[in-house]
MOPAC internal coordinates of N, CA, C and O (Angstrom, degrees):
PM7 1SCF
backbone

  N    0.0000 0     0.00 0     0.00 0    0    0    0
  C    1.4628 1     0.00 0     0.00 0    1    0    0
  C    1.5227 1   109.04 1     0.00 0    2    1    0
  O    1.2310 1   120.32 1   -34.41 1    3    2    1
  N    1.3293 1   117.00 1   145.59 1    3    2    1
  C    1.4663 1   120.45 1   179.31 1    5    3    2
  C    1.5324 1   112.68 1   -65.40 1    6    5    3
  O    1.2310 1   121.50 1   -28.70 1    7    6    5
  N    1.3175 1   114.74 1   151.30 1    7    6    5
  C    1.4654 1   122.04 1   175.61 1    9    7    6
  C    1.5232 1   109.47 1  -103.83 1   10    9    7
  O    1.2310 1   121.17 1   -30.91 1   11   10    9
  N    1.3298 1   115.37 1   149.09 1   11   10    9
  C    1.4614 1   122.09 1  -178.23 1   13   11   10
  C    1.5232 1   108.94 1  -136.67 1   14   13   11
  O    1.2310 1   120.78 1   -42.46 1   15   14   13
  N    1.3226 1   116.11 1   137.54 1   15   14   13
  C    1.4561 1   122.15 1   174.69 1   17   15   14
  C    1.5227 1   107.84 1  -110.04 1   18   17   15
  O    1.2310 1   120.66 1   -57.77 1   19   18   17
  N    1.3230 1   116.35 1   122.23 1   19   18   17
  C    1.4691 1   120.49 1   177.89 1   21   19   18
  C    1.5190 1   109.97 1  -112.08 1   22   21   19
  O    1.2310 1   121.79 1   -36.80 1   23   22   21
  N    1.3275 1   114.19 1   143.20 1   23   22   21
  C    1.4582 1   122.85 1   174.90 1   25   23   22
  C    1.5278 1   106.73 1  -119.55 1   26   25   23
  O    1.2310 1   120.42 1   -46.44 1   27   26   25
  N    1.3242 1   116.80 1   133.56 1   27   26   25
  C    1.4608 1   118.28 1  -178.62 1   29   27   26
  C    1.5178 1   111.10 1  -139.42 1   30   29   27
  O    1.2310 1   121.78 1   -21.86 1   31   30   29
  N    1.3115 1   114.20 1   158.14 1   31   30   29
  C    1.4608 1   122.00 1   173.28 1   33   31   30
  C    1.5149 1   108.22 1  -135.53 1   34   33   31
  O    1.2310 1   121.05 1   -45.70 1   35   34   33
  N    1.3145 1   115.59 1   134.30 1   35   34   33
  C    1.4564 1   121.16 1   177.17 1   37   35   34
  C    1.5275 1   110.46 1   -79.49 1   38   37   35
  O    1.2310 1   120.75 1   -22.63 1   39   38   37
  N    1.3255 1   116.16 1   157.37 1   39   38   37
  C    1.4624 1   120.80 1   170.40 1   41   39   38
  C    1.5314 1   107.61 1   -76.14 1   42   41   39
  O    1.2310 1   119.60 1   -20.16 1   43   42   41
  N    1.3340 1   118.37 1   159.84 1   43   42   41
  C    1.4669 1   119.52 1   175.26 1   45   43   42
  C    1.5362 1   112.13 1   -57.95 1   46   45   43
  O    1.2310 1   120.51 1   145.75 1   47   46   45
  N    1.3230 1   116.63 1   -34.25 1   47   46   45
  C    1.4667 1   120.11 1   179.09 1   49   47   46
  C    1.5305 1   111.34 1   -65.66 1   50   49   47
  O    1.2310 1   120.60 1   142.75 1   51   50   49
  N    1.3137 1   116.46 1   -37.25 1   51   50   49
  C    1.4613 1   119.61 1   178.40 1   53   51   50
  C    1.5187 1   110.72 1   -66.11 1   54   53   51
  O    1.2310 1   120.42 1   136.59 1   55   54   53
  N    1.3427 1   116.81 1   -43.41 1   55   54   53
  C    1.4689 1   119.34 1   176.70 1   57   55   54
  C    1.5279 1   110.42 1   -60.22 1   58   57   55
  O    1.2310 1   120.27 1   138.51 1   59   58   57
  N    1.3104 1   117.10 1   -41.49 1   59   58   57
  C    1.4665 1   120.51 1   179.85 1   61   59   58
  C    1.5325 1   110.45 1   -61.31 1   62   61   59
  O    1.2310 1   120.08 1   137.44 1   63   62   61
  N    1.3293 1   117.45 1   -42.56 1   63   62   61
  C    1.4711 1   120.70 1   178.07 1   65   63   62
  C    1.5239 1   111.28 1   -64.82 1   66   65   63
  O    1.2310 1   120.23 1   140.65 1   67   66   65
  N    1.3417 1   117.17 1   -39.35 1   67   66   65
  C    1.4576 1   120.32 1   179.88 1   69   67   66
  C    1.5271 1   112.05 1   -69.61 1   70   69   67
  O    1.2310 1   120.05 1   149.39 1   71   70   69
  N    1.3246 1   117.51 1   -30.61 1   71   70   69
  C    1.4594 1   120.63 1   176.99 1   73   71   70
  C    1.5328 1   109.95 1   -66.43 1   74   73   71
  O    1.2310 1   120.69 1   137.29 1   75   74   73
  N    1.3246 1   116.29 1   -42.71 1   75   74   73
  C    1.4645 1   121.08 1   179.69 1   77   75   74
  C    1.5220 1   111.10 1   -71.38 1   78   77   75
  O    1.2310 1   120.90 1   142.39 1   79   78   77
  N    1.3224 1   115.88 1   -37.61 1   79   78   77
  C    1.4744 1   120.95 1  -177.45 1   81   79   78
  C    1.5289 1   109.28 1  -136.92 1   82   81   79
  O    1.2310 1   119.94 1   -97.72 1   83   82   81
  N    1.3438 1   117.72 1    82.28 1   83   82   81
  C    1.4684 1   120.92 1  -179.33 1   85   83   82
  C    1.5259 1   111.57 1   -56.88 1   86   85   83
  O    1.2310 1   121.58 1   -38.57 1   87   86   85
  N    1.3350 1   114.59 1   141.43 1   87   86   85
  C    1.4645 1   120.83 1  -176.88 1   89   87   86
  C    1.5145 1   109.23 1  -147.45 1   90   89   87
  O    1.2310 1   120.54 1   -41.25 1   91   90   89
  N    1.3204 1   116.57 1   138.75 1   91   90   89
  C    1.4596 1   122.20 1   176.59 1   93   91   90
  C    1.5281 1   108.45 1   -79.85 1   94   93   91
  O    1.2310 1   120.29 1   -83.06 1   95   94   93
  N    1.3248 1   117.05 1    96.94 1   95   94   93
  C    1.4668 1   121.37 1  -176.64 1   97   95   94
  C    1.5268 1   112.53 1   -74.48 1   98   97   95
  O    1.2310 1   119.66 1   168.68 1   99   98   97
  N    1.3261 1   118.26 1   -11.32 1   99   98   97
  C    1.4589 1   120.00 1   175.27 1  101   99   98
  C    1.5254 1   110.19 1   -63.18 1  102  101   99
  O    1.2310 1   120.49 1   145.52 1  103  102  101
  N    1.3173 1   116.67 1   -34.48 1  103  102  101
  C    1.4720 1   119.72 1   178.50 1  105  103  102
  C    1.5254 1   110.86 1   -64.82 1  106  105  103
  O    1.2310 1   120.31 1   140.19 1  107  106  105
  N    1.3254 1   117.00 1   -39.81 1  107  106  105
  C    1.4588 1   120.65 1   177.31 1  109  107  106
  C    1.5288 1   110.00 1   -65.43 1  110  109  107
  O    1.2310 1   120.28 1   134.52 1  111  110  109
  N    1.3387 1   117.07 1   -45.48 1  111  110  109
  C    1.4691 1   121.14 1   179.75 1  113  111  110
  C    1.5219 1   110.41 1   -59.79 1  114  113  111
  O    1.2310 1   120.45 1   139.98 1  115  114  113
  N    1.3228 1   116.75 1   -40.02 1  115  114  113
  C    1.4598 1   120.96 1   178.88 1  117  115  114
  C    1.5272 1   110.57 1   -62.44 1  118  117  115
  O    1.2310 1   120.13 1   136.88 1  119  118  117
  N    1.3154 1   117.35 1   -43.12 1  119  118  117
  C    1.4653 1   120.82 1   179.48 1  121  119  118
  C    1.5231 1   111.09 1   -63.70 1  122  121  119
  O    1.2310 1   120.08 1   140.50 1  123  122  121
  N    1.3377 1   117.46 1   -39.50 1  123  122  121
  C    1.4650 1   120.70 1  -179.06 1  125  123  122
  C    1.5273 1   110.99 1   -61.85 1  126  125  123
  O    1.2310 1   120.38 1   130.89 1  127  126  125
  N    1.3354 1   116.88 1   -49.11 1  127  126  125
  C    1.4632 1   119.69 1  -175.50 1  129  127  126
  C    1.5279 1   110.97 1   -72.70 1  130  129  127
  O    1.2310 1   120.12 1   145.64 1  131  130  129
  N    1.3229 1   117.37 1   -34.36 1  131  130  129
  C    1.4636 1   119.81 1   178.10 1  133  131  130
  C    1.5273 1   111.55 1   -66.75 1  134  133  131
  O    1.2310 1   120.36 1   153.61 1  135  134  133
  N    1.3244 1   116.91 1   -26.39 1  135  134  133
  C    1.4675 1   120.06 1   179.68 1  137  135  134
  C    1.5291 1   112.70 1   -66.23 1  138  137  135
  O    1.2310 1   120.27 1   161.62 1  139  138  137
  N    1.3430 1   117.09 1   -18.38 1  139  138  137
  C    1.4698 1   121.08 1   177.18 1  141  139  138
  C    1.5271 1   111.32 1  -110.69 1  142  141  139
  O    1.2310 1   120.12 1  -167.01 1  143  142  141
  N    1.3249 1   117.38 1    12.99 1  143  142  141
  C    1.4571 1   120.95 1   177.93 1  145  143  142
  C    1.5025 1   114.99 1    86.48 1  146  145  143
  O    1.2310 1   120.04 1  -160.99 1  147  146  145
  N    1.3372 1   117.53 1    19.01 1  147  146  145
  C    1.4574 1   121.52 1  -178.42 1  149  147  146
  C    1.5191 1   112.64 1  -106.80 1  150  149  147
  O    1.2310 1   121.38 1     7.50 1  151  150  149
  N    1.3420 1   114.97 1  -172.50 1  151  150  149
  C    1.4572 1   122.82 1  -178.09 1  153  151  150
  C    1.5208 1   109.53 1  -136.49 1  154  153  151
  O    1.2310 1   120.65 1   -40.94 1  155  154  153
  N    1.3179 1   116.36 1   139.06 1  155  154  153
  C    1.4597 1   121.56 1   171.09 1  157  155  154
  C    1.5222 1   107.29 1   -92.71 1  158  157  155
  O    1.2310 1   120.29 1   -60.68 1  159  158  157
  N    1.3357 1   117.04 1   119.32 1  159  158  157
  C    1.4636 1   121.35 1  -179.18 1  161  159  158
  C    1.5198 1   112.56 1   -95.64 1  162  161  159
  O    1.2310 1   119.99 1   162.63 1  163  162  161
  N    1.3159 1   117.62 1   -17.37 1  163  162  161
  C    1.4585 1   118.83 1   179.35 1  165  163  162
  C    1.5142 1   111.84 1  -173.75 1  166  165  163
  O    1.2310 1   121.26 1   -30.14 1  167  166  165
  N    1.3195 1   115.19 1   149.86 1  167  166  165
  C    1.4619 1   122.76 1   179.04 1  169  167  166
  C    1.5220 1   106.28 1  -143.13 1  170  169  167
  O    1.2310 1   120.31 1   -61.56 1  171  170  169
  N    1.3182 1   117.01 1   118.44 1  171  170  169
  C    1.4587 1   121.18 1  -176.23 1  173  171  170
  C    1.5217 1   110.55 1  -132.46 1  174  173  171
  O    1.2310 1   120.68 1   -35.65 1  175  174  173
  N    1.3221 1   116.31 1   144.35 1  175  174  173
  C    1.4601 1   121.98 1   168.41 1  177  175  174
  C    1.5200 1   107.46 1   -97.36 1  178  177  175
  O    1.2310 1   120.42 1   -23.29 1  179  178  177
  N    1.3389 1   116.81 1   156.71 1  179  178  177
  C    1.4578 1   119.80 1  -173.71 1  181  179  178
  C    1.5265 1   111.55 1  -150.33 1  182  181  179
  O    1.2310 1   121.31 1   -18.96 1  183  182  181
  N    1.3032 1   115.09 1   161.04 1  183  182  181
  C    1.4616 1   122.00 1   167.48 1  185  183  182
  C    1.5192 1   106.41 1   -88.15 1  186  185  183
  O    1.2310 1   119.93 1   -25.54 1  187  186  185
  N    1.3183 1   117.73 1   154.46 1  187  186  185
  C    1.4579 1   119.23 1   173.49 1  189  187  186
  C    1.5147 1   113.78 1   116.94 1  190  189  187
  O    1.2310 1   121.32 1    26.61 1  191  190  189
  N    1.3153 1   115.08 1  -153.39 1  191  190  189
  C    1.4530 1   122.77 1  -174.58 1  193  191  190
  C    1.5204 1   112.35 1   -60.80 1  194  193  191
  O    1.2310 1   120.34 1   142.57 1  195  194  193
  N    1.3310 1   116.96 1   -37.43 1  195  194  193
  C    1.4598 1   121.79 1  -177.91 1  197  195  194
  C    1.5270 1   109.62 1  -116.86 1  198  197  195
  O    1.2310 1   121.08 1   -30.32 1  199  198  197
  N    1.3214 1   115.54 1   149.68 1  199  198  197
  C    1.4609 1   120.25 1   179.05 1  201  199  198
  C    1.5219 1   112.45 1   -78.30 1  202  201  199
  O    1.2310 1   120.54 1   152.48 1  203  202  201
  N    1.3279 1   116.58 1   -27.52 1  203  202  201
  C    1.4587 1   118.31 1  -177.57 1  205  203  202
  C    1.5109 1   113.27 1  -161.76 1  206  205  203
  O    1.2310 1   122.08 1   -10.34 1  207  206  205
  N    1.3310 1   113.62 1   169.66 1  207  206  205
  C    1.4551 1   122.81 1  -177.92 1  209  207  206
  C    1.5213 1   109.29 1  -138.07 1  210  209  207
  O    1.2310 1   120.86 1   -34.53 1  211  210  209
  N    1.3271 1   115.97 1   145.47 1  211  210  209
  C    1.4622 1   122.36 1   175.14 1  213  211  210
  C    1.5144 1   108.83 1  -128.64 1  214  213  211
  O    1.2310 1   120.73 1   -35.74 1  215  214  213
  N    1.3245 1   116.22 1   144.26 1  215  214  213
  C    1.4562 1   121.74 1   170.37 1  217  215  214
  C    1.5221 1   106.58 1  -115.99 1  218  217  215
  O    1.2310 1   121.03 1   -62.95 1  219  218  217
  N    1.3293 1   115.63 1   117.05 1  219  218  217
  C    1.4627 1   122.76 1  -175.19 1  221  219  218
  C    1.5150 1   110.41 1  -118.09 1  222  221  219
  O    1.2310 1   121.40 1   -22.22 1  223  222  221
  N    1.3200 1   114.93 1   157.78 1  223  222  221
  C    1.4566 1   122.17 1   167.92 1  225  223  222
  C    1.5241 1   105.23 1  -126.96 1  226  225  223
  O    1.2310 1   120.45 1   -50.28 1  227  226  225
  N    1.3183 1   116.74 1   129.72 1  227  226  225
  C    1.4643 1   121.29 1  -178.98 1  229  227  226
  C    1.5212 1   109.22 1  -133.54 1  230  229  227
  O    1.2310 1   120.30 1   -23.73 1  231  230  229
  N    1.3325 1   117.02 1   156.27 1  231  230  229
  C    1.4621 1   119.58 1  -178.83 1  233  231  230
  C    1.5266 1   114.01 1   -60.72 1  234  233  231
  O    1.2310 1   120.32 1   148.95 1  235  234  233
  N    1.3451 1   116.99 1   -31.05 1  235  234  233
  C    1.4651 1   120.47 1  -176.57 1  237  235  234
  C    1.5283 1   109.03 1  -168.12 1  238  237  235
  O    1.2310 1   121.35 1    -6.90 1  239  238  237
  N    1.3352 1   115.02 1   173.10 1  239  238  237
  C    1.4690 1   120.30 1  -178.32 1  241  239  238
  C    1.5200 1   112.56 1   -62.39 1  242  241  239
  O    1.2310 1   120.04 1   142.89 1  243  242  241
  N    1.3241 1   117.52 1   -37.11 1  243  242  241
  C    1.4640 1   120.65 1  -178.77 1  245  243  242
  C    1.5306 1   110.29 1   -64.26 1  246  245  243
  O    1.2310 1   120.35 1   137.74 1  247  246  245
  N    1.3285 1   116.93 1   -42.26 1  247  246  245
  C    1.4676 1   120.34 1   178.88 1  249  247  246
  C    1.5250 1   110.83 1   -63.42 1  250  249  247
  O    1.2310 1   120.26 1   136.24 1  251  250  249
  N    1.3376 1   117.11 1   -43.76 1  251  250  249
  C    1.4621 1   119.92 1   179.10 1  253  251  250
  C    1.5144 1   110.51 1   -66.69 1  254  253  251
  O    1.2310 1   120.22 1   140.92 1  255  254  253
  N    1.3270 1   117.18 1   -39.08 1  255  254  253
  C    1.4643 1   120.23 1   177.75 1  257  255  254
  C    1.5189 1   110.73 1   -61.75 1  258  257  255
  O    1.2310 1   119.94 1   141.77 1  259  258  257
  N    1.3275 1   117.72 1   -38.23 1  259  258  257
  C    1.4597 1   120.92 1   178.41 1  261  259  258
  C    1.5225 1   110.81 1   -62.04 1  262  261  259
  O    1.2310 1   120.43 1   136.84 1  263  262  261
  N    1.3241 1   116.78 1   -43.16 1  263  262  261
  C    1.4687 1   120.62 1   177.60 1  265  263  262
  C    1.5228 1   110.07 1   -63.66 1  266  265  263
  O    1.2310 1   120.44 1   133.91 1  267  266  265
  N    1.3205 1   116.77 1   -46.09 1  267  266  265
  C    1.4670 1   120.78 1  -179.88 1  269  267  266
  C    1.5270 1   111.39 1   -61.36 1  270  269  267
  O    1.2310 1   120.32 1   138.43 1  271  270  269
  N    1.3171 1   116.99 1   -41.57 1  271  270  269
  C    1.4697 1   120.24 1   178.94 1  273  271  270
  C    1.5230 1   111.55 1   -65.33 1  274  273  271
  O    1.2310 1   120.54 1   137.63 1  275  274  273
  N    1.3280 1   116.57 1   -42.37 1  275  274  273
  C    1.4601 1   120.00 1   179.31 1  277  275  274
  C    1.5212 1   111.12 1   -62.83 1  278  277  275
  O    1.2310 1   120.64 1   136.54 1  279  278  277
  N    1.3281 1   116.39 1   -43.46 1  279  278  277
  C    1.4648 1   120.16 1  -179.88 1  281  279  278
  C    1.5297 1   110.00 1   -67.60 1  282  281  279
  O    1.2310 1   120.16 1   131.99 1  283  282  281
  N    1.3173 1   117.30 1   -48.01 1  283  282  281
  C    1.4695 1   121.28 1  -178.82 1  285  283  282
  C    1.5185 1   111.95 1   -61.70 1  286  285  283
  O    1.2310 1   120.53 1   143.15 1  287  286  285
  N    1.3282 1   116.59 1   -36.85 1  287  286  285
  C    1.4569 1   120.86 1  -179.16 1  289  287  286
  C    1.5143 1   114.38 1   -73.77 1  290  289  287
  O    1.2310 1   120.52 1   170.87 1  291  290  289
  N    1.3300 1   116.62 1    -9.13 1  291  290  289
  C    1.4581 1   120.39 1  -177.89 1  293  291  290
  C    1.5160 1   114.77 1   -74.31 1  294  293  291
  O    1.2310 1   119.97 1   161.51 1  295  294  293
  N    1.3264 1   117.67 1   -18.49 1  295  294  293
  C    1.4544 1   121.54 1   175.91 1  297  295  294
  C    1.5221 1   116.48 1    86.23 1  298  297  295
  O    1.2310 1   119.33 1   177.93 1  299  298  297
  N    1.3333 1   118.88 1    -2.07 1  299  298  297
  C    1.4611 1   121.08 1  -178.17 1  301  299  298
  C    1.5238 1   113.43 1   -86.85 1  302  301  299
  O    1.2310 1   120.96 1   167.59 1  303  302  301
  N    1.3393 1   115.76 1   -12.41 1  303  302  301
  C    1.4613 1   119.49 1  -175.77 1  305  303  302
  C    1.5179 1   112.03 1  -109.75 1  306  305  303
  O    1.2310 1   121.40 1   -37.57 1  307  306  305
  N    1.3263 1   114.92 1   142.43 1  307  306  305
  C    1.4553 1   121.02 1   173.46 1  309  307  306
  C    1.5275 1   109.79 1   -83.61 1  310  309  307
  O    1.2310 1   120.81 1   150.60 1  311  310  309
  N    1.3383 1   116.06 1   -29.40 1  311  310  309
  C    1.4646 1   120.72 1   177.81 1  313  311  310
  C    1.5164 1   109.68 1  -153.91 1  314  313  311
  O    1.2310 1   121.32 1   -28.33 1  315  314  313
  N    1.3315 1   115.09 1   151.67 1  315  314  313
  C    1.4684 1   122.09 1   176.89 1  317  315  314
  C    1.5227 1   106.69 1  -152.15 1  318  317  315
  O    1.2310 1   120.43 1   -63.48 1  319  318  317
  N    1.3106 1   116.78 1   116.52 1  319  318  317
  C    1.4654 1   122.59 1  -179.06 1  321  319  318
  C    1.5200 1   108.73 1  -125.69 1  322  321  319
  O    1.2310 1   120.56 1   -42.34 1  323  322  321
  N    1.3231 1   116.53 1   137.66 1  323  322  321
  C    1.4587 1   120.50 1   179.79 1  325  323  322
  C    1.5220 1   109.83 1  -126.81 1  326  325  323
  O    1.2310 1   120.93 1   -44.57 1  327  326  325
  N    1.3169 1   115.83 1   135.43 1  327  326  325
  C    1.4536 1   123.20 1   178.27 1  329  327  326
  C    1.5216 1   108.92 1  -117.60 1  330  329  327
  O    1.2310 1   120.85 1   -49.67 1  331  330  329
  N    1.3279 1   115.98 1   130.33 1  331  330  329
  C    1.4629 1   120.42 1   174.31 1  333  331  330
  C    1.5275 1   107.23 1   -76.60 1  334  333  331
  O    1.2310 1   120.44 1   -51.56 1  335  334  333
  N    1.3164 1   116.77 1   128.44 1  335  334  333
  C    1.4638 1   121.00 1   178.71 1  337  335  334
  C    1.5213 1   109.90 1   -97.59 1  338  337  335
  O    1.2310 1   120.66 1   -43.51 1  339  338  337
  N    1.3211 1   116.35 1   136.49 1  339  338  337
  C    1.4604 1   122.46 1   178.63 1  341  339  338
  C    1.5212 1   109.57 1  -102.78 1  342  341  339
  O    1.2310 1   120.86 1   -37.85 1  343  342  341
  N    1.3192 1   115.97 1   142.15 1  343  342  341
  C    1.4560 1   119.81 1   172.69 1  345  343  342
  C    1.5318 1   108.44 1   -72.83 1  346  345  343
  O    1.2310 1   120.73 1   -12.17 1  347  346  345
  N    1.3120 1   116.21 1   167.83 1  347  346  345
  C    1.4596 1   119.94 1   175.99 1  349  347  346
  C    1.5249 1   109.31 1   -61.99 1  350  349  347
  O    1.2310 1   120.11 1   138.56 1  351  350  349
  N    1.3349 1   117.39 1   -41.44 1  351  350  349
  C    1.4668 1   120.41 1   179.07 1  353  351  350
  C    1.5298 1   111.52 1   -61.44 1  354  353  351
  O    1.2310 1   120.13 1   137.77 1  355  354  353
  N    1.3223 1   117.35 1   -42.23 1  355  354  353
  C    1.4664 1   120.51 1   178.43 1  357  355  354
  C    1.5264 1   110.72 1   -64.20 1  358  357  355
  O    1.2310 1   120.75 1   141.02 1  359  358  357
  N    1.3228 1   116.18 1   -38.98 1  359  358  357
  C    1.4630 1   120.01 1   178.49 1  361  359  358
  C    1.5254 1   110.68 1   -66.31 1  362  361  359
  O    1.2310 1   120.44 1   139.33 1  363  362  361
  N    1.3211 1   116.77 1   -40.67 1  363  362  361
  C    1.4654 1   120.09 1   177.86 1  365  363  362
  C    1.5315 1   110.13 1   -62.49 1  366  365  363
  O    1.2310 1   119.92 1   138.66 1  367  366  365
  N    1.3190 1   117.75 1   -41.34 1  367  366  365
  C    1.4683 1   121.48 1   177.63 1  369  367  366
  C    1.5288 1   110.54 1   -63.00 1  370  369  367
  O    1.2310 1   120.63 1   138.01 1  371  370  369
  N    1.3270 1   116.40 1   -41.99 1  371  370  369
  C    1.4695 1   120.41 1   178.40 1  373  371  370
  C    1.5236 1   110.91 1   -63.65 1  374  373  371
  O    1.2310 1   120.43 1   139.93 1  375  374  373
  N    1.3275 1   116.79 1   -40.07 1  375  374  373
  C    1.4585 1   120.18 1   178.09 1  377  375  374
  C    1.5222 1   111.22 1   -62.37 1  378  377  375
  O    1.2310 1   120.48 1   138.37 1  379  378  377
  N    1.3339 1   116.69 1   -41.63 1  379  378  377
  C    1.4658 1   119.95 1   178.60 1  381  379  378
  C    1.5317 1   110.58 1   -64.76 1  382  381  379
  O    1.2310 1   119.95 1   139.39 1  383  382  381
  N    1.3153 1   117.71 1   -40.61 1  383  382  381
  C    1.4629 1   120.85 1   178.96 1  385  383  382
  C    1.5242 1   111.00 1   -68.54 1  386  385  383
  O    1.2310 1   120.38 1   144.56 1  387  386  385
  N    1.3308 1   116.88 1   -35.44 1  387  386  385
  C    1.4643 1   120.92 1  -178.82 1  389  387  386
  C    1.5211 1   111.58 1   -63.02 1  390  389  387
  O    1.2310 1   120.63 1   149.45 1  391  390  389
  N    1.3178 1   116.40 1   -30.55 1  391  390  389
  C    1.4624 1   120.06 1  -179.58 1  393  391  390
  C    1.5243 1   111.15 1   -60.04 1  394  393  391
  O    1.2310 1   119.63 1   148.09 1  395  394  393
  N    1.3178 1   118.31 1   -31.91 1  395  394  393
  C    1.4559 1   121.86 1  -178.30 1  397  395  394
  C    1.5182 1   114.41 1   -86.02 1  398  397  395
  O    1.2310 1   120.19 1   177.49 1  399  398  397
  N    1.3192 1   117.24 1    -2.51 1  399  398  397
  C    1.4730 1   120.55 1  -179.99 1  401  399  398
  C    1.5207 1   108.60 1   -94.51 1  402  401  399
  O    1.2310 1   120.44 1   -54.33 1  403  402  401
  N    1.2819 1   116.77 1   125.67 1  403  402  401
  C    1.4688 1   121.85 1  -178.58 1  405  403  402
  C    1.5224 1   108.84 1   -96.59 1  406  405  403
  O    1.2310 1   120.86 1   -92.79 1  407  406  405
  N    1.3155 1   115.97 1    87.21 1  407  406  405
  C    1.4554 1   122.33 1  -179.36 1  409  407  406
  C    1.5224 1   110.40 1   -73.49 1  410  409  407
  O    1.2310 1   120.64 1   -38.63 1  411  410  409
  N    1.3264 1   116.38 1   141.37 1  411  410  409
  C    1.4572 1   122.17 1   174.92 1  413  411  410
  C    1.5204 1   107.15 1  -124.60 1  414  413  411
  O    1.2310 1   120.40 1   -56.47 1  415  414  413
  N    1.3152 1   116.85 1   123.53 1  415  414  413
  C    1.4610 1   121.59 1  -179.84 1  417  415  414
  C    1.5318 1   110.63 1   -66.32 1  418  417  415
  O    1.2310 1   120.03 1   -33.43 1  419  418  417
  N    1.3197 1   117.55 1   146.57 1  419  418  417
  C    1.4635 1   119.98 1   178.64 1  421  419  418
  C    1.5394 1   111.49 1   -55.59 1  422  421  419
  O    1.2310 1   120.91 1   -43.27 1  423  422  421
  N    1.2948 1   115.86 1   136.73 1  423  422  421
  C    1.4571 1   120.97 1   177.46 1  425  423  422
  C    1.5129 1   114.76 1    77.49 1  426  425  423
  O    1.2310 1   119.59 1  -176.93 1  427  426  425
  N    1.3207 1   118.39 1     3.07 1  427  426  425
  C    1.4817 1   118.52 1  -178.18 1  429  427  426
  C    1.5127 1   110.91 1   -95.87 1  430  429  427
  O    1.2310 1   120.10 1   180.00 1  431  430  429

């Protein structure tokens, strides 16, 4: 199954609610991805541009998109970005396919 890396940031209101009533949101994230047949491999909070990161495994892009849409539509996040991660083998296959594509730069 494909792997996905998500970066998220809470709204100030969400942080305020969590301060008053702390909650392990990794459990919620796990339930969301399991509802589409996936697995949560990690949930981390961080300093910096984003408040946290998730590593997910989902059956396909549509399933992961459904989870991302449900989470984003909930209103607790200021931002939510997901990146599809490629294995080394998938990258090697893409490199081999890229060799056969004759790219032409704009204006050339």
